[in-house]
C-alpha positions as CSV (number, residue, x, y, z in Angstrom):
1,M,200.8,30.7,155.3
2,H,202.9,27.5,155.2
3,F,206.1,29.8,156.1
4,L,204.7,32.0,158.1
5,W,203.3,28.6,160.7
6,G,206.9,26.8,160.0
7,A,204.5,24.5,158.5
8,N,205.7,21.4,155.8
9,K,208.8,22.3,153.7
10,F,208.9,25.3,155.9
11,L,209.6,23.9,159.7
12,G,212.3,25.2,161.4
13,S,211.9,28.4,159.4
14,S,212.9,31.3,161.2
15,R,210.3,34.1,161.1
16,P,210.2,37.1,159.2
17,D,211.0,40.5,160.8
18,I,208.4,42.4,158.5
19,I,205.6,41.6,156.6
20,F,204.5,43.3,153.8
21,L,200.8,41.9,152.6
22,D,198.5,43.2,149.6
23,W,195.1,42.9,149.7
24,N,194.2,41.1,146.4
25,L,195.8,37.4,147.0
26,A,195.0,34.4,144.9
27,K,193.4,32.0,147.6
28,K,192.2,33.9,150.7
29,T,191.9,37.8,151.0
30,G,194.6,40.2,152.6
31,Y,192.3,40.8,155.1
32,E,191.6,37.1,156.0
33,V,195.7,36.6,156.5
34,L,196.3,39.8,158.1
35,K,193.6,38.6,161.0
36,K,194.9,35.3,161.0
37,I,198.6,36.6,161.4
38,K,197.5,39.3,164.4
39,E,195.3,36.3,166.1
40,N,198.5,34.1,166.4
41,S,200.2,34.8,169.5
42,N,203.7,33.5,168.1
43,L,203.2,36.3,164.7
44,K,200.9,39.2,166.0
45,N,204.0,41.3,166.9
46,I,205.3,41.1,163.6
47,P,204.9,44.4,162.0
48,I,202.9,43.8,158.8
49,I,202.5,46.7,155.7
50,I,199.1,46.7,153.7
51,L,201.1,47.5,150.4
52,T,198.6,47.6,147.5
53,T,196.8,49.1,145.0
54,S,193.5,49.7,146.8
55,S,193.1,53.5,147.8
56,A,189.9,53.4,149.4
57,E,189.0,54.6,152.9
58,K,187.2,51.3,153.9
59,N,190.4,49.2,153.1
60,I,192.2,51.4,154.8
61,L,190.0,51.7,158.0
62,I,189.6,47.7,157.4
63,A,193.4,47.2,158.1
64,Y,193.9,49.7,160.5
65,D,191.2,47.7,162.5
66,L,192.8,44.2,162.3
67,N,195.7,46.0,163.2
68,A,198.0,46.8,160.9
69,N,201.3,48.9,161.2
70,A,200.9,50.7,157.7
71,Y,198.9,51.1,155.0
72,I,200.4,52.5,151.6
73,V,198.8,52.2,148.4
74,K,201.6,50.8,146.1
75,P,202.3,53.1,142.9
76,I,201.7,52.2,139.5
77,D,204.7,53.6,137.9
78,F,207.9,51.5,139.1
79,D,210.6,54.3,139.8
80,E,208.1,56.0,142.2
81,F,207.0,52.1,143.2
82,M,211.2,51.8,144.4
83,K,211.2,55.1,146.0
84,V,208.3,54.3,148.2
85,I,210.1,50.7,149.3
86,G,213.1,53.2,149.4
87,S,211.1,55.0,152.1
88,I,209.5,51.8,153.5
89,E,213.6,50.7,154.3
90,D,214.9,53.7,156.1
91,F,212.1,54.2,158.1
92,C,211.7,50.6,159.4
93,L,215.6,49.5,159.0
94,K,217.1,53.0,159.7
95,L,215.2,54.8,162.0
């Protein structure tokens, strides 16, 4: 959060082009972070992809209600995970 707001040691940092957000975070929930980002006029247009292990429909609906740009269930298998990341890269950066 400090990085996104350019606070503390991140003062003057450039803003990210895309944000990958997990629902399961240590100090705040992913819902809280997504909501705060989308409420901020300087950050709300940054695409946010929820990348998490939860496939619960409730979580998916909340993500889109809070204006997430995509919701992707993170595969457990590393090779599958790398394929998903490659697909995201192709879509976001090449298309």
